[in-house]
ZAMARGU-4260 file (C-alpha; in steps of 0.2 Angstrom, whole numbers, plus 5000, padded with zeros to 4 digits):
<rodrens>
0) 5058/4465/4352 | 5076/4460/4354 | 5081/4478/4351 | 5070/4485/4365 | 5077/4472/4376
5) 5095/4478/4372 | 5091/4496/4375 | 5083/4492/4392 | 5099/4483/4397 | 5109/4498/4392
10) 5098/4510/4403 | 5096/4500/4418 | 5113/4505/4426 | 5108/4524/4423 | 5091/4521/4431
15) 5098/4512/4446 | 5111/4526/4448 | 5098/4539/4448 | 5087/4530/4460 | 5101/4528/4472
20) 5107/4546/4472 | 5106/4555/4489 | 5100/4573/4491 | 5112/4584/4501 | 5104/4600/4506
25) 5116/4615/4509 | 5113/4631/4518 | 5125/4645/4518 | 5127/4656/4534 | 5140/4670/4532
30) 5135/4683/4545 | 5131/4686/4563 | 5119/4675/4571 | 5102/4683/4574 | 5083/4680/4571
35) 5085/4680/4552 | 5098/4666/4554 | 5086/4656/4564 | 5073/4659/4552 | 5083/4654/4537
40) 5089/4638/4546 | 5071/4633/4550 | 5065/4636/4533 | 5080/4626/4525 | 5077/4611/4537
45) 5059/4611/4533 | 5062/4611/4514 | 5076/4598/4516 | 5063/4587/4526 | 5050/4589/4512
50) 5062/4584/4499 | 5068/4568/4509 | 5086/4574/4510 | 5099/4561/4517 | 5110/4575/4524
55) 5110/4593/4528 | 5126/4603/4527 | 5127/4621/4535 | 5142/4631/4528 | 5146/4642/4543
60) 5157/4657/4544 | 5152/4668/4559 | 5159/4677/4574 | 5144/4673/4584 | 5128/4683/4588
65) 5112/4682/4598 | 5111/4668/4611 | 5092/4666/4610 | 5093/4664/4591 | 5108/4652/4593
70) 5098/4641/4605 | 5084/4640/4593 | 5095/4634/4579 | 5104/4622/4591 | 5087/4614/4595
75) 5082/4613/4577 | 5098/4604/4572 | 5097/4592/4587 | 5079/4587/4582 | 5083/4586/4563
80) 5077/4569/4556 | 5093/4567/4545 | 5112/4568/4546 | 5117/4586/4550 | 5134/4593/4545
85) 5143/4609/4550 | 5156/4614/4537 | 5166/4628/4546 | 5173/4639/4533 | 5185/4650/4543
90) 5176/4655/4559 | 5163/4647/4571 | 5165/4657/4586 | 5154/4660/4601 | 5136/4656/4595
95) 5144/4648/4580 | 5153/4635/4591 | 5136/4630/4599 | 5128/4628/4583 | 5142/4618/4576
100) 5143/4606/4591 | 5124/4603/4588 | 5127/4595/4571 | 5131/4576/4570 | 5147/4579/4560
105) 5159/4594/4559 | 5171/4597/4545 | 5183/4612/4545 | 5192/4621/4531 | 5211/4624/4532
110) 5215/4638/4543 | 5198/4638/4552 | 5194/4640/4571 | 5180/4635/4583 | 5177/4640/4601
115) 5178/4656/4611 | 5160/4654/4617 | 5159/4666/4632 | 5144/4677/4633 | 5148/4695/4631
120) 5138/4711/4629 | 5138/4723/4614 | 5154/4731/4620 | 5163/4714/4621 | 5164/4714/4640
125) 5160/4697/4648 | 5142/4695/4655 | 5139/4690/4674 | 5142/4672/4680 | 5124/4667/4678
130) 5125/4670/4660 | 5141/4660/4658 | 5134/4646/4669 | 5119/4644/4657 | 5130/4644/4642
135) 5142/4631/4650 | 5127/4620/4653 | 5121/4622/4636 | 5137/4618/4628 | 5139/4602/4639
140) 5122/4596/4635 | 5124/4599/4617 | 5141/4590/4617 | 5134/4575/4626 | 5119/4574/4614
145) 5131/4573/4599 | 5144/4562/4607 | 5158/4574/4610 | 5168/4579/4625 | 5157/4590/4636
150) 5172/4596/4646 | 5180/4602/4631 | 5164/4611/4625 | 5163/4619/4643 | 5180/4626/4642
155) 5176/4636/4626 | 5165/4646/4638 | 5176/4649/4653 | 5190/4643/4663 | 5208/4646/4666
160) 5210/4647/4647 | 5195/4649/4635 | 5197/4636/4622 | 5198/4641/4603 | 5204/4627/4592
165) 5212/4627/4575 | 5207/4614/4562 | 5221/4602/4566 | 5218/4604/4585 | 5199/4601/4583
170) 5202/4585/4573 | 5215/4579/4586 | 5203/4582/4600 | 5189/4573/4592 | 5178/4588/4590
175) 5179/4588/4571 | 5178/4573/4560 | 5190/4580/4546 | 5196/4593/4535 | 5188/4599/4519
180) 5192/4613/4507 | 5174/4615/4500 | 5156/4610/4503 | 5158/4597/4489 | 5173/4590/4497
185) 5164/4589/4514 | 5149/4580/4506 | 5161/4568/4498 | 5168/4564/4515 | 5151/4559/4520
190) 5153/4543/4509 | 5139/4545/4497 | 5145/4538/4481 | 5131/4546/4471 | 5123/4562/4477
195) 5115/4578/4472 | 5119/4594/4481 | 5105/4607/4482 | 5107/4625/4490 | 5094/4634/4499
200) 5088/4649/4490 | 5078/4663/4499 | 5062/4669/4490 | 5060/4688/4488 | 5047/4687/4503
205) 5060/4678/4514 | 5073/4692/4510 | 5060/4706/4514 | 5055/4697/4531 | 5073/4693/4534
210) 5078/4712/4532 | 5065/4717/4544 | 5071/4704/4557 | 5088/4712/4557 | 5092/4719/4575
215) 5097/4736/4568 | 5081/4737/4557 | 5070/4732/4572 | 5078/4745/4583 | 5075/4758/4570
220) 5057/4753/4567 | 5054/4753/4586 | 5061/4771/4587 | 5051/4776/4572 | 5035/4770/4581
225) 5039/4780/4597 | 5045/4795/4588 | 5030/4796/4576 | 5018/4794/4591 | 5027/4808/4600
230) 5027/4820/4586 | 5009/4816/4583 | 5005/4821/4601 | 5014/4837/4598 | 5004/4843/4583
235) 4985/4845/4580 | 4976/4833/4568 | 4982/4818/4559 | 4998/4820/4549 | 5014/4813/4543
240) 5021/4808/4560 | 5006/4796/4562 | 5010/4789/4545 | 5028/4785/4550 | 5022/4777/4566
245) 5010/4766/4556 | 5023/4761/4543 | 5036/4757/4557 | 5023/4747/4566 | 5019/4736/4550
250) 5038/4734/4547 | 5041/4729/4565 | 5026/4717/4568 | 5023/4709/4551 | 5038/4698/4551
255) 5036/4693/4569 | 5018/4689/4566 | 5022/4679/4550 | 5035/4669/4560 | 5023/4665/4574
260) 5034/4676/4586 | 5019/4687/4590 | 5002/4681/4595 | 4985/4689/4591 | 4983/4694/4610
265) 4999/4703/4610 | 4994/4714/4595 | 4977/4717/4603 | 4986/4724/4619 | 4995/4736/4608
270) 4980/4741/4598 | 4970/4744/4614 | 4984/4755/4620 | 4984/4765/4604 | 4965/4767/4606
275) 4966/4773/4624 | 4979/4785/4619 | 4969/4792/4604 | 4954/4794/4616 | 4965/4804/4628
280) 4971/4815/4614 | 4955/4818/4604 | 4941/4816/4616 | 4946/4820/4634 | 4955/4836/4639
285) 4972/4836/4646 | 4982/4820/4649 | 4977/4809/4662 | 4973/4791/4667 | 4968/4785/4649
290) 4984/4792/4642 | 4995/4783/4655 | 4986/4767/4653 | 4988/4768/4634 | 5007/4771/4636
295) 5008/4756/4648 | 4998/4745/4637 | 5009/4750/4622 | 5025/4747/4632 | 5019/4730/4638
300) 5013/4724/4621 | 5030/4729/4613 | 5039/4719/4627 | 5028/4704/4625 | 5032/4703/4607
305) 5050/4701/4611 | 5047/4687/4624 | 5047/4669/4618 | 5029/4662/4622 | 5037/4646/4629
310) 5040/4656/4645 | 5022/4656/4649 | 5022/4637/4649 | 5028/4639/4667 | 5039/4623/4666
315) 5054/4623/4677 | 5062/4639/4685 | 5054/4655/4679 | 5067/4662/4666 | 5068/4680/4673
320) 5081/4684/4661 | 5070/4681/4646 | 5058/4694/4654 | 5070/4707/4660 | 5080/4709/4644
325) 5065/4713/4633 | 5059/4726/4647 | 5076/4734/4647 | 5077/4734/4628 | 5060/4743/4626
330) 5064/4755/4640 | 5081/4759/4633 | 5075/4761/4615 | 5061/4772/4621 | 5072/4783/4630
335) 5085/4784/4616 | 5071/4788/4604 | 5064/4802/4615 | 5082/4809/4618 | 5086/4808/4599
340) 5070/4817/4595 | 5073/4831/4607 | 5091/4833/4602 | 5086/4833/4583 | 5073/4847/4586
345) 5085/4857/4596 | 5098/4856/4582 | 5085/4858/4569 | 5076/4873/4576 | 5089/4887/4571
350) 5090/4880/4553 | 5079/4885/4538 | 5074/4867/4536 | 5063/4869/4552 | 5052/4882/4543
355) 5046/4869/4531 | 5040/4857/4545 | 5034/4869/4559 | 5028/4887/4562 | 5039/4897/4573
360) 5034/4914/4568 | 5027/4925/4582 | 5009/4930/4577 | 5009/4948/4585 | 4993/4959/4587
365) 5003/4974/4579 | 5005/4964/4563 | 4986/4961/4562 | 4985/4944/4570 | 4971/4941/4582
370) 4966/4926/4592 | 4947/4927/4590 | 4936/4930/4574 | 4932/4948/4570 | 4913/4952/4569
375) 4912/4970/4562 | 4895/4968/4554 | 4886/4961/4569 | 4880/4972/4583 | 4870/4970/4599
380) 4851/4970/4595 | 4853/4963/4578 | 4840/4950/4574 | 4841/4933/4566 | 4835/4915/4565
385) 4843/4899/4573 | 4849/4888/4559 | 4852/4873/4571 | 4847/4870/4589 | 4857/4879/4601
390) 4862/4867/4615 | 4868/4879/4620 | 4879/4882/4605 | 4875/4881/4587 | 4873/4891/4571
395) 4862/4907/4568 | 4858/4915/4552 | 4862/4934/4554 | 4865/4947/4540 | 4863/4933/4527
400) 4876/4922/4533 | 4879/4908/4546 | 4888/4912/4562 | 4892/4902/4578 | 4882/4908/4592
405) 4877/4902/4610 | 4860/4903/4619 | 4862/4916/4633 | 4848/4906/4643 | 4843/4888/4641
410) 4839/4879/4625 | 4833/4887/4609 | 4826/4876/4595 | 4830/4877/4576 | 4820/4890/4567
415) 4817/4902/4582 | 4819/4921/4579 | 4832/4928/4590 | 4842/4943/4594 | 4860/4947/4599
420) 4861/4952/4617 | 4880/4952/4619 | 4897/4949/4611 | 4911/4943/4622 | 4928/4937/4616
425) 4922/4934/4598 | 4907/4924/4605 | 4889/4929/4600 | 4875/4927/4613 | 4857/4927/4608
430) 4840/4926/4616 | 4823/4922/4609 | 4812/4937/4603
</rodrens>
């Protein structure tokens, strides 16, 4: 009994140390900010919450990215139930600066910078003032929420000199709480004597979904859908272009649906548009109202999938920007896809490759090609029996085989003896005997 008591005394400090250990969850973001980044952060925060983490460290190295994704990440960090830390490993520019300021604590590696948060387009040109004003208010509100200087945060967006701070300058300005050379050193600065570090690891499904959420991949999927539908309209029957369109549709909508970014009713609108388009192609002749309604429904559905559903809560001023940007994106992507298709066909037509995917040989009569079937063994006056009802078209058994025929007058039921009264443009006309 005394031996067990001594062993218990020896293991008590170790048990106490294990019980007091603090879990620090770490997420690495080393790319542009986009929908995949927002998804990774959301999943990591959820996992850290489920495991009762004491702190959440985000190792950040980015030149910025999409503002809508950055705004979602900012909100998620502000609402996190534990201490959030941004460890800036080299760069936290533009959207990266907004995300960092949303954290409770900022540590920076030597030689790092933070700032330059002006809103720019894809060519790097500054966006109009209304976008800059929105970004300034977002930076101010975030700095106020985390106890930092809102004027300094605002100056990162616009002003006489756009602010971009080094590690030392950020510490002196009170924006950063210290310098660290690694994640481990940053965690040590938090003051946890005994801690366990766990990094977020993506599953294979997360990687696949994240891949399809990349802006370039989504643009390619959208172009594939439009291009597949276009080529399917140009060719008879159902073939390879439709398969491409379906594959691209699955790749485009599946990750958005799994992440709750696309609702059932938005997919229903797109399916309704496809049905209307199919009816116009395969049922009704020409291209009219149903085809136009189908294209409009498909365009509207694609646009709605890119709009945050919070817009329809109708709280505060209506965010026209959140509507116009997706409309412009779908319109421009559609035009680019159509232009690319026409250009590709123009460049491909003179090559031998085109012969493998389309027929461009002229079928001349001199070469033996005819546009109607030849009926050499059937003559006027020849008799037969209707194999099906003629309403007015159907099949007739003549000369021991079935042939397409039409009733010259009215309706002729099945099994009625008939005779050929005329043959016009390959069509056989019969009357009852």
